[in-house]
C-alpha positions as CSV (number, residue, x, y, z in Angstrom):
1,M,29.9,15.0,88.0
2,S,33.0,15.3,90.1
3,P,36.7,14.7,88.8
4,P,37.9,11.3,89.6
5,K,40.3,10.1,92.7
6,F,41.9,6.9,91.7
7,K,43.1,4.7,88.7
8,D,41.1,2.5,86.4
9,S,41.8,-1.1,86.2
10,P,43.3,-1.7,82.9
11,V,41.2,-2.4,79.8
12,E,42.9,-6.1,79.6
13,F,42.5,-6.8,83.4
14,D,40.0,-9.7,82.6
15,Q,41.0,-10.4,78.9
16,H,43.2,-12.9,77.1
17,L,46.5,-11.1,75.6
18,L,46.5,-11.3,71.7
19,F,49.7,-12.0,72.0
20,P,52.3,-14.3,74.0
21,T,53.7,-12.7,77.0
22,N,56.4,-14.1,79.8
23,I,54.8,-14.4,82.7
24,F,58.2,-14.6,84.8
25,D,58.3,-10.4,83.5
26,L,56.2,-9.6,85.6
27,L,58.9,-10.1,88.4
28,S,61.3,-7.4,89.4
29,K,64.8,-7.9,87.4
30,D,66.4,-8.1,91.0
31,H,64.2,-10.5,92.4
32,D,66.4,-13.3,94.2
33,C,64.9,-16.6,92.6
34,F,67.3,-15.7,89.9
35,V,70.2,-15.8,91.4
36,Y,68.7,-18.6,93.3
37,E,68.4,-20.5,90.0
38,G,72.0,-19.7,88.7
39,I,73.3,-21.2,91.8
40,F,71.4,-24.2,92.1
41,Q,73.0,-24.8,88.9
42,S,76.4,-25.9,90.6
43,I,74.5,-28.8,92.6
44,D,75.6,-32.0,91.6
45,T,72.7,-34.6,92.2
46,S,74.7,-37.4,90.6
47,E,74.2,-39.5,93.5
48,V,70.3,-39.3,93.7
49,E,70.0,-39.7,90.0
50,K,71.7,-43.0,90.4
51,K,68.9,-44.5,92.3
52,Y,66.2,-43.8,89.1
53,H,65.5,-46.2,86.5
54,H,64.8,-45.4,82.8
55,L,61.5,-47.7,82.7
56,G,58.5,-47.0,84.6
57,Q,57.5,-43.4,84.9
58,H,59.2,-40.5,84.3
59,A,60.2,-38.9,87.9
60,Y,60.9,-35.4,88.1
61,P,64.6,-34.5,88.0
62,P,66.3,-34.4,91.6
63,K,67.8,-30.8,90.8
64,L,64.5,-29.8,90.7
65,I,62.9,-30.8,93.8
66,V,66.2,-30.2,95.4
67,A,66.4,-26.1,94.1
68,I,63.1,-26.2,95.2
69,L,63.3,-28.0,99.3
70,I,66.3,-25.0,99.7
71,Y,64.6,-22.2,98.1
72,A,61.6,-23.2,100.2
73,Y,63.7,-23.4,103.4
74,S,65.7,-20.4,102.4
75,H,62.2,-18.1,102.6
76,G,60.9,-19.6,105.8
77,V,58.9,-22.5,104.1
78,F,58.9,-26.2,105.7
79,S,55.6,-27.9,105.0
80,S,55.3,-30.0,101.9
81,R,52.0,-29.3,101.6
82,E,52.7,-25.0,102.0
83,I,55.0,-25.5,99.3
84,E,53.4,-27.5,97.0
85,R,50.6,-24.3,97.6
86,R,53.6,-22.3,96.5
87,C,54.5,-23.7,93.3
88,R,50.8,-23.5,92.4
89,Q,50.6,-19.8,93.7
90,D,53.8,-17.9,94.2
91,L,55.7,-16.9,90.8
92,A,58.7,-17.1,92.6
93,F,58.4,-20.3,93.7
94,M,57.1,-21.2,90.1
95,Y,60.2,-19.8,88.2
96,I,62.1,-22.1,91.0
97,S,60.5,-25.2,90.0
98,Q,60.1,-24.4,86.4
99,M,56.3,-24.5,86.1
100,N,56.2,-27.9,87.6
101,C,54.3,-28.4,91.0
102,P,55.3,-31.5,92.8
103,N,52.7,-33.2,94.6
104,F,53.4,-32.7,98.8
105,R,54.1,-36.7,98.9
106,V,56.7,-36.1,95.6
107,L,58.2,-33.4,97.9
108,G,58.2,-35.1,101.3
109,D,59.4,-38.8,100.1
110,F,62.4,-37.1,98.5
111,R,63.0,-35.3,101.6
112,K,62.6,-38.6,104.0
113,D,64.4,-41.1,101.1
114,N,67.8,-39.0,100.4
115,L,68.9,-38.5,104.1
116,S,73.1,-39.2,102.7
117,F,72.4,-36.7,100.1
118,F,71.1,-33.4,102.0
119,H,74.6,-33.8,103.8
120,D,76.3,-34.1,100.7
121,C,74.4,-30.8,99.8
122,F,75.5,-29.1,103.0
123,K,79.2,-30.1,101.7
124,Q,79.0,-28.9,98.2
125,S,77.7,-25.2,99.8
126,V,80.7,-25.7,102.0
127,K,82.8,-26.0,99.4
128,L,81.3,-23.4,96.7
129,A,82.2,-20.7,99.5
130,M,85.6,-21.8,100.1
131,E,86.1,-21.8,96.0
132,L,83.8,-18.4,96.1
133,E,85.8,-17.2,98.7
134,L,83.4,-15.9,101.2
135,A,84.7,-18.7,103.7
136,S,88.6,-18.9,104.7
137,L,88.7,-20.4,108.6
138,G,90.4,-17.7,109.5
139,H,88.0,-17.6,112.5
140,I,85.3,-20.1,112.8
141,S,83.1,-20.2,115.7
142,L,81.5,-22.7,117.6
143,D,77.5,-22.5,119.2
144,G,74.8,-24.4,119.9
145,S,71.0,-24.2,120.2
146,K,67.9,-26.1,121.3
147,F,64.7,-27.1,118.3
148,K,62.1,-29.1,119.2
149,A,61.5,-32.5,117.7
150,N,58.2,-33.6,116.6
151,S,56.9,-35.1,119.3
152,S,54.9,-33.9,122.1
153,K,56.5,-34.3,125.7
154,H,52.4,-35.6,126.8
155,K,53.2,-38.6,124.8
156,A,56.0,-40.1,126.6
157,M,56.6,-42.1,129.8
158,S,59.7,-42.4,132.2
159,Y,61.7,-45.2,132.6
160,G,60.3,-46.2,136.1
161,R,56.6,-45.8,134.9
162,L,57.5,-48.2,131.6
163,K,58.7,-50.7,134.2
164,L,55.6,-50.4,135.6
165,K,53.6,-50.3,133.3
166,E,54.8,-53.6,131.1
167,A,54.9,-55.8,134.4
168,E,50.8,-54.7,134.6
169,L,50.2,-55.1,131.5
170,S,52.0,-58.5,131.5
171,A,49.9,-60.0,134.7
172,E,46.5,-59.0,132.9
173,I,47.4,-60.5,129.6
174,D,48.3,-63.6,131.1
175,D,44.7,-62.9,133.0
176,L,42.9,-62.4,130.0
177,I,44.8,-65.7,128.6
178,E,43.8,-67.9,131.0
179,K,40.1,-66.4,131.0
180,A,40.2,-67.0,127.6
181,S,41.0,-70.4,127.4
182,Q,38.1,-71.5,129.9
183,C,35.6,-69.4,127.5
184,D,34.2,-71.5,125.6
185,Q,33.1,-74.1,129.0
186,E,32.0,-71.2,130.9
187,E,30.2,-68.7,128.1
188,N,27.1,-69.7,128.7
189,D,27.1,-69.5,132.6
190,T,29.3,-66.3,132.5
191,Y,28.0,-64.1,129.4
192,K,24.5,-65.4,129.7
193,E,23.6,-64.1,126.0
194,A,26.4,-62.1,125.0
195,S,29.3,-63.7,122.6
196,G,32.5,-63.5,124.9
197,Y,33.9,-61.5,121.9
198,S,35.5,-58.3,124.4
199,I,38.1,-60.9,125.6
200,P,40.0,-61.3,122.3
201,E,39.6,-57.8,121.7
202,D,40.6,-56.4,125.0
203,L,43.5,-59.0,125.1
204,Q,44.5,-57.6,121.3
205,F,44.5,-53.9,122.7
206,K,46.7,-54.7,125.6
207,E,48.7,-57.1,123.5
208,E,49.5,-53.9,121.1
209,R,50.0,-52.0,124.2
210,L,52.4,-53.9,125.9
211,K,54.7,-54.0,122.5
212,K,54.8,-50.5,122.1
213,I,56.2,-50.2,125.9
214,R,58.6,-52.8,125.2
215,V,59.8,-51.1,122.2
216,A,60.0,-47.7,124.1
217,K,61.9,-49.3,127.1
218,K,64.2,-51.3,124.9
219,A,65.0,-47.6,122.8
220,L,65.3,-45.9,126.1
221,E,68.0,-48.8,127.3
222,E,70.2,-48.4,124.5
223,R,69.8,-44.6,124.2
224,E,71.0,-44.0,127.5
225,K,73.8,-47.0,126.9
226,A,75.3,-44.8,124.5
227,L,75.3,-41.8,125.6
228,N,75.6,-42.6,129.4
229,P,77.7,-46.3,129.1
230,D,79.0,-46.4,132.6
231,E,75.8,-45.0,134.8
232,P,72.9,-47.0,135.7
233,I,69.3,-45.5,134.0
234,D,67.9,-43.6,136.7
235,D,64.1,-44.4,136.8
236,K,63.2,-40.9,135.9
237,K,64.6,-40.8,132.4
238,Q,61.9,-40.5,129.8
239,I,61.4,-41.3,126.1
240,S,58.8,-40.1,123.7
241,F,56.8,-42.6,121.8
242,A,56.6,-40.4,119.1
243,D,60.6,-40.0,118.9
244,H,62.7,-42.1,120.6
245,D,65.8,-40.0,119.7
246,A,64.7,-36.7,121.5
247,R,65.7,-35.9,124.7
248,M,64.1,-33.5,127.4
249,M,66.1,-30.8,127.3
250,T,65.5,-27.3,128.8
251,K,65.9,-23.7,128.1
252,K,65.4,-20.8,129.7
253,G,62.5,-22.5,131.8
254,Y,61.1,-24.4,129.0
255,C,61.1,-27.8,128.7
256,D,59.8,-30.1,125.6
257,Y,61.4,-32.8,123.6
258,S,64.4,-31.3,121.6
259,Y,67.9,-31.9,119.9
260,N,70.8,-29.7,120.4
261,A,72.2,-28.5,116.9
262,Q,75.5,-27.7,116.7
263,I,77.5,-25.2,114.3
264,N,80.7,-24.2,112.8
265,V,80.2,-20.5,111.4
266,D,83.2,-19.2,109.5
267,A,83.9,-15.0,110.5
268,D,84.2,-13.9,107.0
269,H,80.4,-13.8,105.9
270,Q,78.7,-16.1,108.4
271,I,79.2,-19.1,106.6
272,I,78.1,-22.7,108.1
273,V,81.4,-24.9,107.5
274,G,80.1,-27.4,110.0
275,Q,77.1,-28.8,112.1
276,H,75.8,-31.7,113.6
277,I,73.3,-32.6,116.0
278,S,73.4,-34.1,119.6
279,Q,71.3,-35.5,121.8
280,H,72.9,-34.0,124.7
281,A,71.2,-31.5,126.8
282,N,74.7,-29.4,127.3
283,D,77.7,-28.9,125.5
284,V,80.5,-29.9,127.4
285,Q,81.6,-33.1,125.0
286,E,80.5,-31.3,121.9
287,V,84.2,-30.4,120.5
288,E,85.2,-33.8,119.7
289,P,81.9,-34.4,116.8
290,A,82.4,-30.8,115.4
291,L,85.7,-31.5,114.7
292,Q,84.5,-34.0,113.2
293,A,82.0,-32.9,111.5
294,L,84.1,-30.0,110.3
295,T,86.9,-32.4,108.7
296,E,84.1,-34.4,106.9
297,A,83.4,-30.2,104.9
298,V,86.7,-28.7,104.8
299,G,88.8,-31.5,103.9
300,D,92.1,-30.7,105.0
301,A,91.6,-27.1,105.1
302,V,93.5,-25.6,108.2
303,V,91.8,-23.6,110.8
304,G,93.5,-20.8,112.1
305,M,91.3,-19.9,115.4
306,W,88.5,-21.5,116.8
307,S,86.3,-19.6,119.5
308,M,83.5,-21.1,122.1
309,D,81.5,-19.6,124.9
310,N,81.6,-21.1,128.5
311,G,79.4,-24.0,127.9
312,Y,81.9,-25.9,126.2
313,F,84.9,-25.2,128.9
314,S,84.9,-28.7,130.1
315,G,88.2,-31.2,130.7
316,P,86.9,-33.5,127.3
317,N,86.2,-30.8,125.4
318,L,90.0,-28.7,126.3
319,H,91.8,-32.7,126.2
320,A,90.1,-32.4,122.1
321,V,91.3,-29.2,121.5
322,D,94.7,-29.6,122.1
323,E,94.6,-33.4,120.6
324,H,94.0,-31.8,117.3
325,G,96.3,-28.5,117.7
326,I,93.7,-25.8,117.2
327,D,94.2,-22.0,118.3
328,S,91.5,-22.3,120.6
329,Y,89.5,-19.4,122.9
330,I,87.2,-20.8,125.1
331,A,85.6,-18.8,127.8
332,T,86.2,-20.1,131.3
333,D,83.8,-20.7,134.2
334,R,83.1,-18.0,137.0
335,E,84.6,-20.6,139.4
336,E,88.3,-20.6,137.3
337,K,88.4,-16.7,137.0
338,P,88.1,-14.1,140.5
339,A,85.8,-11.2,140.0
340,T,88.9,-9.3,141.6
341,N,92.5,-9.8,142.2
342,D,92.4,-8.1,145.6
343,L,92.9,-11.0,148.2
344,E,92.3,-8.7,151.1
345,D,88.8,-7.6,150.2
346,S,87.2,-8.9,153.2
347,D,83.5,-8.9,151.1
348,R,84.8,-11.6,148.2
349,K,84.2,-15.3,148.6
350,F,87.4,-17.2,147.4
351,V,87.2,-18.9,144.3
352,K,88.7,-21.7,142.3
353,A,91.1,-19.2,140.6
354,D,92.5,-17.8,144.1
355,F,93.8,-21.3,144.7
356,T,97.1,-22.1,142.9
357,Y,97.7,-25.8,141.4
358,E,101.1,-27.1,141.1
359,I,101.5,-29.4,138.2
360,E,104.8,-31.1,139.4
361,S,103.4,-31.8,143.1
362,D,99.6,-32.1,142.1
363,V,98.5,-30.2,144.9
364,F,96.7,-26.9,145.3
365,I,98.2,-23.6,147.3
366,C,95.2,-21.9,149.5
367,P,95.1,-18.2,149.8
368,A,96.3,-18.8,153.2
369,G,99.8,-20.7,152.2
370,E,98.5,-23.8,153.0
371,Q,98.6,-27.5,150.8
372,M,95.3,-28.9,149.8
373,V,96.3,-32.8,148.8
374,T,94.2,-35.4,147.7
375,D,93.6,-39.4,148.7
376,P,95.4,-41.1,145.8
377,A,93.6,-44.4,147.3
378,S,90.2,-42.5,145.9
379,K,88.3,-44.4,143.0
380,A,86.3,-41.5,142.1
381,K,86.3,-40.1,139.0
382,R,87.2,-36.5,139.9
383,K,89.8,-35.7,142.3
384,S,89.0,-33.9,145.7
385,Y,91.6,-31.7,147.4
386,R,91.2,-31.1,150.8
387,A,93.1,-28.9,153.4
388,N,94.3,-29.9,157.3
389,K,91.2,-29.7,158.9
390,D,93.2,-28.1,162.0
391,V,94.9,-25.7,160.6
392,C,91.7,-24.2,158.5
393,K,89.6,-23.9,161.8
394,K,92.4,-21.6,163.1
395,C,92.9,-19.6,159.0
396,P,91.6,-16.0,159.4
397,Y,90.5,-16.5,155.9
398,R,87.8,-19.5,157.2
399,F,84.7,-17.8,156.2
400,R,85.9,-16.3,153.4
401,C,87.0,-19.8,152.1
402,S,84.6,-21.9,153.5
403,G,80.5,-21.1,154.0
404,S,79.9,-24.1,156.1
405,K,80.1,-23.2,159.9
406,K,79.9,-27.0,160.4
407,S,83.1,-27.6,157.9
408,A,86.0,-25.8,158.2
409,G,87.9,-27.4,155.5
410,R,88.2,-26.0,151.9
411,V,87.4,-28.9,148.7
412,I,88.4,-28.2,145.7
413,R,87.3,-30.8,143.2
414,T,88.8,-31.5,139.5
415,D,89.7,-34.1,137.4
416,K,92.9,-35.3,135.2
417,F,92.2,-32.2,132.4
418,E,93.2,-29.5,135.1
419,V,96.5,-28.9,133.4
420,A,94.2,-28.2,130.2
421,R,91.8,-26.2,132.6
422,Q,95.1,-23.9,133.7
423,A,96.3,-23.5,130.8
424,M,93.2,-22.0,129.0
425,T,92.4,-20.4,132.1
426,K,95.6,-18.3,131.6
427,K,95.7,-18.0,128.1
428,M,92.1,-16.1,128.2
429,E,93.5,-13.8,130.8
430,T,95.8,-11.9,128.1
431,T,94.3,-9.0,126.2
432,E,95.2,-10.5,122.4
433,A,92.4,-14.1,123.4
434,K,90.1,-11.4,125.1
435,S,90.0,-9.5,122.0
436,I,89.5,-12.4,119.5
437,Y,87.0,-14.0,121.7
438,E,84.8,-10.7,121.5
439,R,84.1,-11.5,117.8
440,R,82.3,-14.6,118.6
441,K,79.2,-13.6,119.3
442,V,78.8,-11.5,115.9
443,I,80.1,-15.0,114.2
444,A,78.4,-17.8,115.9
445,E,75.4,-16.4,117.4
446,P,73.6,-14.3,114.3
447,P,72.8,-17.7,112.2
448,F,70.8,-19.2,114.9
449,G,68.5,-16.1,115.4
450,Q,68.5,-15.5,111.2
451,I,67.3,-19.4,111.1
452,K,64.9,-19.2,113.9
453,N,63.4,-15.9,112.6
454,S,62.8,-17.3,109.7
455,G,60.4,-19.3,111.3
456,F,62.4,-23.0,111.3
457,R,61.6,-23.6,115.3
458,G,61.2,-27.6,115.3
459,F,62.1,-30.4,113.0
460,N,59.1,-31.9,110.7
461,L,60.6,-35.6,110.8
462,R,61.7,-37.9,113.5
463,G,64.5,-40.4,114.6
464,K,68.0,-38.9,115.0
465,E,68.9,-40.1,111.6
466,K,66.6,-38.2,109.3
467,V,66.9,-34.5,112.4
468,E,70.2,-34.9,110.7
469,A,69.8,-34.6,107.2
470,E,66.9,-31.7,108.1
471,F,69.4,-29.8,110.0
472,S,71.7,-30.5,106.8
473,L,68.9,-29.0,104.7
474,V,68.0,-26.0,106.9
475,C,72.4,-25.2,106.4
476,T,72.4,-25.3,102.9
477,A,69.4,-23.1,102.9
478,H,71.3,-20.7,105.4
479,N,74.5,-20.6,103.0
480,F,72.7,-19.9,100.0
481,K,70.8,-17.1,101.5
482,K,74.5,-15.8,102.3
483,F,75.6,-16.5,98.7
484,V,72.8,-14.8,97.2
485,K,73.5,-11.9,99.6
486,A,76.9,-11.8,98.5
487,V,76.0,-11.2,94.9
488,S,73.3,-8.7,95.7
489,T,76.0,-6.8,97.3
490,G,78.4,-7.3,94.9
491,S,81.0,-9.6,97.1
492,V,80.4,-12.3,94.3
493,R,79.6,-12.4,90.3
494,L,77.0,-14.7,88.7
495,E,80.3,-14.7,86.2
496,D,82.1,-16.3,89.4
497,L,79.5,-18.8,89.6
498,E,79.9,-20.1,86.1
499,K,83.8,-20.4,86.2
500,V,83.8,-22.3,89.7
501,K,80.9,-24.5,87.8
502,K,83.1,-25.1,84.6
503,A,86.5,-25.9,87.2
504,A,84.4,-29.0,88.9
């Protein structure tokens, strides 16, 4: 008999233990669930607890449900059914849930019924980070990313199609009602042996369909009125029947119903200190709501520096930054800065930065030294500055300035925020500003990568209000992961958490 090569199974593998043991001793002593459990004790759930009553069946403690949800989102588990399964099978989840196993409906309903609390929970995580000195607001960075809505782009309709379908269904319903009114008298002649019940059934189906069409059409009109109050609704604008608040957004050639998630990230440990959900596909109007969300989370705390990418370089954003007096660094458009300062480079086309704006006289000066003026009587939202066409035709820079052979004159278009644009462009040309802005990519971008790499790429809830609450939960989970990392690296001790808890 050859000697054995492999280990034998323990004798007691399939036997009952004679003495009781703690099943959680099977987990490694440095398992993150023990740290999470210590942090969860600092969460204040009194707001939710007020909703419960001592009469009736006793409910799971809100703090327990919140702990389960945050731990699940921190570990890439977002489905309520999967969370329930983990609470039955995963030792770490069993420890966090204290050997309880809430039904998936309990978890799902709690997530939907306590929307305001998840916003408060996120604010608590920001406050905790600041108290533990994991976030100082010395340098924060704003960034946005699109997350898929819980909807299919195949179950949607454009505004033009909605109007057409509404008219068609209304005409069909009127026709069916007219036929139904004659049904009793003409039943024998028209339907022979049939009962004639098909007309009411068809009528009911079309009425239900018309109701959905009208609800979706009204929701689209209200949404567009809120987002673009002074503009007529384009017939190509679409709305999803499943989630009326989601909008079609494109990213890297991929188009689907999505939400634009915005986060403000602190440079110290990548703690998210402010977040909100936008229905805009771009970031040109996001600074004001980002400031509002930041203020709600950090209160009166002073922000040192604020950086953001080129997507935020717009008049309204620059105006909002100036109004609040924050030292901001926003990457400028390519049109706002020349590739080279050499005007005599015959191969380089002129960009907007090659034209000098004079604030006092409200004119642009072209590279040839000619004034470009605007029409003061124009009612357009954006100003157009033009040089004299006769002068432009004789200009040696003509073909570097205007790409059109037919039109001799170059047009510079801008708005009432041109002064702010010029100031930011000049600021971003300094060595100090470039050095500060370089850090943005390692501050704001990694958290989105970490969130998406954990598996969260789309929302489970529908409607902007619910989506905002779920994203608050996502950001809270992200911050808690940073707390756990800080404990594991020694930046924070669990004793510090206890001190914060007692101080509160």
